[in-house]
C-alpha positions in Angstrom: -4.4 57.5 -22.3 -3.7 54.1 -24.0 -7.2 52.9 -23.0 -8.7 55.9 -24.8 -6.6 55.1 -27.8 -7.9 51.6 -28.0 -11.6 52.6 -27.6 -11.3 55.4 -30.1 -9.7 53.2 -32.7 -12.6 50.8 -32.4 -15.5 53.2 -32.4 -14.6 56.2 -34.5 -14.0 55.2 -38.1 -13.8 58.2 -40.5 -11.8 60.0 -43.1 -8.5 59.6 -41.1 -6.9 56.2 -40.8 -8.3 54.6 -37.6 -5.0 54.7 -35.7 -4.4 58.4 -36.6 -7.9 59.3 -35.5 -7.5 57.3 -32.3 -4.3 59.1 -31.4 -6.0 62.4 -32.1 -9.0 61.5 -29.9 -6.7 60.2 -27.1 -4.7 63.4 -27.0 -7.8 65.6 -27.2 -9.4 63.6 -24.3 -6.3 63.9 -22.2 -6.3 67.7 -22.7 -10.0 68.1 -21.9 -9.7 65.9 -18.7 -6.7 67.9 -17.5 -4.3 64.9 -17.8 -2.4 67.1 -20.2 -2.5 70.5 -18.5 -2.6 74.0 -20.0 0.9 75.2 -20.9 2.3 71.7 -20.7 4.9 70.8 -23.4 3.9 68.0 -25.8 6.8 65.9 -26.9 6.2 63.7 -29.9 8.5 60.9 -28.8 7.0 60.8 -25.2 3.4 60.7 -26.4 4.2 58.1 -29.1 5.7 55.9 -26.5 2.7 56.3 -24.1 0.3 55.5 -26.9 2.3 52.7 -28.4 2.5 54.3 -31.9 5.1 55.9 -34.1 5.7 59.6 -34.1 3.8 60.1 -37.4 0.2 59.9 -36.1 1.2 62.0 -33.1 2.6 64.7 -35.5 -0.6 64.5 -37.6 -2.7 65.0 -34.4 -0.6 68.0 -33.4 -1.4 69.7 -36.7 -5.1 69.0 -36.3 -5.2 70.2 -32.7 -3.3 73.3 -33.5 -5.8 74.1 -36.2 -8.7 73.8 -33.8 -6.9 75.8 -31.1 -6.4 73.1 -28.4 -2.6 73.3 -28.7 -0.1 75.9 -29.9 2.9 75.3 -32.1 6.1 77.3 -31.8 9.2 77.1 -34.0 11.5 77.2 -31.0 9.5 75.7 -28.2 7.5 73.0 -30.1 4.0 72.1 -29.2 2.2 72.8 -25.9 -1.4 72.7 -24.6 -3.1 76.0 -25.1 -3.5 78.2 -22.1 -6.8 80.0 -22.4 -6.8 83.1 -20.2 -9.9 84.9 -19.2 -9.6 87.5 -21.9 -9.4 84.8 -24.7 -12.2 82.8 -23.1 -14.4 85.9 -23.1 -13.6 86.5 -26.7 -14.7 83.0 -27.6 -18.0 83.4 -25.9 -18.5 86.9 -27.2 -18.2 85.5 -30.8 -20.7 82.7 -29.9 -23.2 85.2 -28.5 -23.0 87.3 -31.6 -23.3 84.4 -34.1 -24.7 81.2 -32.7 -28.3 82.3 -31.7 -28.9 83.6 -35.2 -27.3 80.6 -36.8 -29.6 78.3 -34.8 -32.7 80.3 -35.6 -31.9 80.0 -39.3 -31.2 76.3 -39.0 -34.6 75.7 -37.4 -36.3 77.6 -40.2 -35.0 75.2 -42.8 -34.5 71.9 -40.9 -36.8 69.3 -39.4 -34.6 66.3 -38.5 -33.1 66.7 -35.0 -32.3 63.1 -34.3 -28.5 63.7 -34.3 -29.0 66.5 -31.8 -31.1 64.2 -29.7 -28.4 61.5 -29.8 -25.8 64.1 -28.7 -27.9 64.9 -25.6 -28.3 61.3 -24.8 -24.5 60.8 -25.0 -23.9 63.8 -22.8 -26.3 62.5 -20.2 -24.5 59.2 -19.9 -20.9 60.6 -20.3 -18.2 58.9 -18.2 -16.3 62.2 -17.6 -16.3 65.9 -18.2 -14.3 65.5 -21.5 -16.8 63.1 -23.0 -19.7 65.3 -21.8 -18.0 68.5 -23.2 -17.4 66.9 -26.6 -21.0 65.6 -26.8 -22.3 69.1 -26.0 -20.1 70.4 -28.7 -21.8 68.0 -31.2 -25.2 69.1 -30.0 -24.4 72.8 -30.6 -23.0 72.0 -34.1 -26.2 70.1 -35.0 -28.2 73.2 -33.9 -26.4 75.5 -36.3 -25.3 73.2 -39.1 -28.3 73.8 -41.3 -28.2 77.6 -41.1 -27.5 77.8 -44.8 -24.3 79.9 -44.5 -21.1 77.8 -44.9 -18.9 80.6 -43.7 -21.0 81.0 -40.5 -20.7 77.3 -39.9 -17.0 77.3 -40.4 -16.5 80.2 -38.1 -18.5 78.5 -35.3 -16.7 75.2 -36.0 -13.4 76.9 -35.4 -14.5 77.9 -31.9 -15.8 74.4 -30.9 -12.7 72.8 -29.4 -11.7 75.9 -27.6 -15.2 76.1 -26.2 -14.9 72.6 -25.0 -11.7 73.4 -23.2 -13.2 76.4 -21.5 -16.3 74.5 -20.4 -14.4 71.6 -19.0 -12.2 74.0 -17.0 -15.3 75.9 -15.8 -17.1 72.7 -14.7 -14.0 71.8 -12.6 -14.7 75.0 -10.6 -18.5 75.2 -10.9 -20.2 71.9 -11.9 -23.1 73.5 -13.8 -23.5 70.8 -16.5 -26.9 69.6 -15.2 -28.3 73.1 -15.6 -26.8 73.4 -19.1 -28.3 70.0 -20.0 -31.8 71.2 -19.1 -31.2 74.3 -21.2 -30.1 72.1 -24.1 -33.3 70.1 -23.8 -35.4 73.3 -23.9 -33.6 74.4 -27.0 -34.1 71.1 -28.7 -37.8 71.0 -27.8 -38.3 74.4 -29.3 -36.4 73.3 -32.5 -38.6 70.2 -32.8 -41.6 72.5 -32.7 -40.2 74.8 -35.3 -40.1 77.8 -32.9 -37.4 79.8 -34.6 -37.4 82.9 -32.5 -37.7 80.9 -29.3 -34.7 78.8 -30.3 -32.8 82.1 -30.9 -33.7 83.5 -27.6 -33.1 80.2 -25.7 -29.7 79.8 -27.3 -28.6 83.3 -26.5 -29.8 83.0 -22.9 -28.0 79.6 -22.6 -24.6 81.1 -23.7 -25.2 84.3 -21.8 -25.9 82.4 -18.6 -22.6 80.6 -18.9 -20.8 83.9 -19.3 -22.6 85.4 -16.3 -21.6 82.5 -14.1 -18.0 82.3 -15.2 -17.2 85.9 -16.3 -19.4 88.1 -14.1 -17.4 91.2 -15.1 -18.7 90.9 -18.7 -22.1 92.2 -19.7 -23.6 89.6 -22.1 
């Protein structure tokens, strides 16, 4: 985890101080790779010692990760990695099926620069592990709906992103389907670059629905 901390601190400048952001990315990466397992208690002092930082950036990371749904906070039990059961995972993907295809269609109608989405696909293709690939895919999906023109819709889909990454990383551990999903992403992006709004909507819906069919066959997408 300390190696991730060092690389994140060098390569991810942003609104947060670099060390705080690096701690956040290190903990997130550890969760998505399974180094920190679902249900595992997260102790500030232990993580701070492992990362070589004070408790303050760890505490800040906990607040951010709780907000995105990767960890849960309890007054009595403290912080722990979220356990996403099948019912909750299905709820996440049901929301995406309802919202994301329409958001992507609207984004294509008013947007013409897909270079950031292209970079996300390139990052996913060369990812070192499932966590990096899952996070790059998360960036791709956000780029596909970001310009939909509805801030509330964007915020709702943003709120699902980290939990989606957690579900997909767990699913890939059971059924490595990321190559198929990469091909589907490429088809979506090609349609977007051509301005094919309805095709993007349909491809996005089929993309999400096919993941549901593979991993939650009891659900009708």
